[in-house]
C-alpha positions as CSV (number, residue, x, y, z in Angstrom):
1,M,0.0,0.0,0.0
2,R,2.9,2.4,0.8
3,G,4.5,1.7,-2.5
4,L,1.2,2.5,-4.3
5,S,0.9,5.7,-2.3
6,L,4.5,6.7,-3.4
7,V,3.6,6.1,-7.1
8,I,0.4,8.1,-6.9
9,F,2.1,10.9,-5.0
10,M,4.9,11.2,-7.6
11,V,2.4,11.2,-10.6
12,V,0.1,13.8,-9.0
13,F,2.5,16.3,-7.6
14,V,6.0,16.0,-8.9
15,G,6.6,18.5,-11.7
16,V,3.2,20.2,-11.5
17,G,3.3,24.0,-11.7
18,F,2.7,26.1,-8.5
19,S,-0.4,27.9,-9.9
20,Q,-1.9,24.9,-11.6
21,G,-4.7,22.9,-9.9
22,T,-6.0,22.9,-6.4
23,Y,-3.8,21.6,-3.6
24,Q,-4.1,21.0,0.1
25,L,-1.4,21.5,2.7
26,A,-1.1,20.0,6.1
27,V,0.5,20.5,9.6
28,L,2.5,17.6,11.0
29,K,1.3,16.0,14.2
30,Y,4.1,14.4,16.2
31,N,4.8,12.8,19.5
32,G,7.1,13.8,22.3
33,G,5.0,16.4,24.1
34,G,5.7,19.4,21.9
35,D,2.9,21.6,20.9
36,Y,2.5,20.6,17.2
37,Y,-0.8,22.6,17.2
38,A,0.9,26.0,17.9
39,N,0.1,28.9,15.6
40,P,-3.3,27.6,14.3
41,T,-3.9,30.6,12.1
42,S,-0.5,30.6,10.4
43,L,-0.9,28.3,7.5
44,P,-4.5,29.4,6.6
45,N,-3.2,33.0,6.5
46,L,-0.2,32.1,4.4
47,I,-2.5,30.2,2.0
48,N,-4.8,33.2,1.7
49,F,-1.8,35.4,1.0
50,C,-0.6,33.1,-1.8
51,N,-4.0,32.7,-3.3
52,Q,-4.4,36.5,-3.4
53,N,-0.9,37.5,-4.5
54,L,0.4,34.5,-6.5
55,G,-2.7,33.3,-8.2
56,T,-2.7,29.9,-6.5
57,A,-5.8,27.9,-5.6
58,I,-4.6,26.2,-2.5
59,S,-7.4,24.8,-0.3
60,K,-8.1,26.9,2.8
61,E,-8.7,23.7,4.9
62,V,-5.5,22.7,6.7
63,P,-5.7,19.2,8.4
64,Y,-3.2,17.7,10.8
65,V,-1.4,14.6,9.5
66,E,0.4,12.2,11.8
67,A,4.1,11.6,11.1
68,G,3.6,7.8,10.6
69,S,0.4,8.0,8.5
70,K,0.2,7.1,4.9
71,D,-2.1,10.1,4.5
72,I,1.0,12.3,4.4
73,F,1.3,11.4,0.8
74,L,-1.8,13.3,0.0
75,Y,-0.1,16.6,0.7
76,P,2.8,18.0,-1.3
77,F,3.8,20.4,1.5
78,V,3.7,19.7,5.2
79,H,4.5,22.3,7.8
80,M,5.8,21.5,11.3
81,T,6.2,23.8,14.3
82,G,6.2,23.9,18.1
83,H,8.2,25.0,21.2
84,G,9.3,21.8,22.7
85,N,10.1,18.1,22.5
86,V,9.8,16.1,19.3
87,L,10.0,12.3,19.0
88,F,9.8,10.1,15.9
89,S,9.6,6.4,16.1
90,A,11.6,4.3,13.6
91,A,8.4,3.7,11.6
92,E,7.6,7.4,11.6
93,A,11.2,8.3,10.5
94,D,10.9,5.8,7.7
95,N,7.5,7.3,6.6
96,L,8.9,10.8,6.6
97,R,12.0,9.8,4.7
98,N,9.8,8.1,2.0
99,Y,7.6,11.1,1.8
100,M,10.4,13.5,1.2
101,T,12.4,11.3,-1.2
102,A,9.2,10.7,-3.2
103,G,8.7,14.4,-3.9
104,G,7.2,15.8,-0.7
105,F,8.4,18.9,1.1
106,L,8.7,19.4,4.9
107,H,9.1,22.9,6.3
108,I,10.0,22.9,10.0
109,D,9.8,26.3,11.7
110,D,11.2,26.4,15.2
111,N,8.7,28.4,17.4
112,Y,11.5,28.8,20.0
113,G,12.4,25.7,22.0
114,M,12.4,23.0,19.3
115,D,15.9,23.3,18.1
116,E,17.7,20.8,20.4
117,F,15.1,18.2,19.8
118,I,14.4,18.4,16.0
119,R,18.1,18.2,15.1
120,V,18.3,14.8,16.8
121,E,15.1,13.6,15.2
122,L,16.2,14.7,11.7
123,Q,19.2,12.4,12.1
124,K,16.8,9.5,12.5
125,I,15.2,10.4,9.2
126,F,18.4,11.0,7.3
127,P,21.3,9.5,9.3
128,N,23.8,10.1,6.6
129,I,22.8,13.6,5.5
130,A,23.7,16.6,7.6
131,L,21.7,19.8,7.8
132,A,23.4,22.4,5.6
133,E,22.9,26.2,6.1
134,L,21.4,27.8,2.9
135,P,23.4,30.7,1.5
136,F,21.8,34.0,0.9
137,D,21.8,33.5,-2.8
138,H,19.8,30.2,-2.6
139,P,16.8,30.3,-4.9
140,I,14.4,30.0,-2.0
141,F,15.3,33.7,-1.1
142,N,14.8,34.8,-4.7
143,Q,11.4,33.7,-5.8
144,K,8.7,36.4,-6.4
145,Y,10.0,38.2,-3.4
146,K,13.7,39.0,-2.9
147,F,15.3,38.5,0.5
148,N,18.9,38.6,1.7
149,G,18.4,35.6,4.0
150,L,15.5,35.0,6.4
151,P,13.7,38.0,7.9
152,K,13.8,38.3,11.7
153,I,10.2,38.4,12.9
154,H,10.7,37.9,16.7
155,E,13.8,38.3,18.9
156,H,14.7,35.7,21.4
157,D,18.4,35.2,22.1
158,G,20.0,37.8,19.9
159,K,21.0,35.2,17.3
160,R,20.7,35.7,13.6
161,P,17.9,33.9,11.7
162,Q,19.1,30.8,9.9
163,A,17.7,28.5,7.2
164,F,19.0,24.9,7.0
165,G,18.2,22.2,4.5
166,I,18.3,18.6,3.8
167,I,19.4,18.2,0.1
168,I,19.0,15.0,-1.8
169,D,20.3,14.7,-5.4
170,G,20.3,18.4,-5.7
171,R,16.8,18.9,-4.4
172,L,15.9,20.6,-1.1
173,V,13.5,18.2,0.5
174,C,13.4,19.7,4.0
175,L,13.7,23.3,5.1
176,Y,14.4,24.1,8.8
177,T,14.1,27.7,9.8
178,T,15.2,28.9,13.3
179,E,15.6,32.1,15.2
180,T,13.1,33.8,12.9
181,D,9.6,32.8,14.0
182,L,8.1,32.9,10.5
183,G,5.0,31.1,11.7
184,D,4.3,33.7,14.3
185,G,4.4,36.4,11.6
186,W,1.8,34.5,9.6
187,E,-0.6,34.4,12.5
188,D,-3.6,36.7,12.8
189,A,-2.4,40.3,13.5
190,Q,-3.8,40.5,17.0
191,V,-2.1,37.3,18.2
192,H,1.4,38.8,18.5
193,N,0.7,42.4,17.6
194,D,3.5,42.4,15.0
195,S,3.8,45.4,12.8
196,P,2.2,45.3,9.3
197,E,5.8,45.4,7.9
198,K,6.9,42.4,9.9
199,R,3.8,40.4,9.0
200,K,4.3,41.3,5.3
201,E,7.9,40.1,5.4
202,A,6.9,36.9,7.0
203,L,4.1,36.2,4.6
204,Q,6.3,37.1,1.6
205,M,9.1,34.7,2.8
206,G,6.5,32.0,3.3
207,A,5.2,32.5,-0.2
208,N,8.7,32.1,-1.5
209,I,9.0,28.8,0.4
210,L,5.8,27.5,-1.0
211,M,6.7,28.6,-4.5
212,Y,10.1,27.0,-4.3
213,A,8.7,23.8,-2.9
214,F,6.2,23.4,-5.7
215,M,8.5,24.4,-8.5
216,N,11.5,22.2,-7.6
């Protein structure tokens, strides 16, 4: 059944244009006690921004999908966030690896507190591939909107925002963003009281991520 899901996934999503067709994105549900459900308005707002500004037709419904579920292959883009512990079983790590190598894209946004845990869990998924920091000239920063690296939405420890990736055969399959709080910037304005300028930066960078994920 998993093999069939892989084939269907590759036929439906790989190589399809960003503005063609209707897609549905999902948020990853994981174990370990971390709040995978943080920032509930983030992805719906990013989808609305893309539909309005990029001409996409992404579904406004955003389900949660479990890390070990075959249903993950229904979604070309899965977003993951939280503040705390993350734990993948061996079966979940295998499922996530199959998802990404089949053409799926996983974006992990550290909502402050996830970093020490997610780095260990990513090694379970790709034990022989290290996270690599993306340079400022990487195409993900130069889609419709031009950025010189990640924007800083919220300050925590005085560290610079960083974007890391897992790259397989030249394709970025997993993006890990930290010290930026992009997801907070996507939330409803009243949640964090961010300035309109900060929210615009966050949404534009998010649109770049989606555009890159769909076009590569």
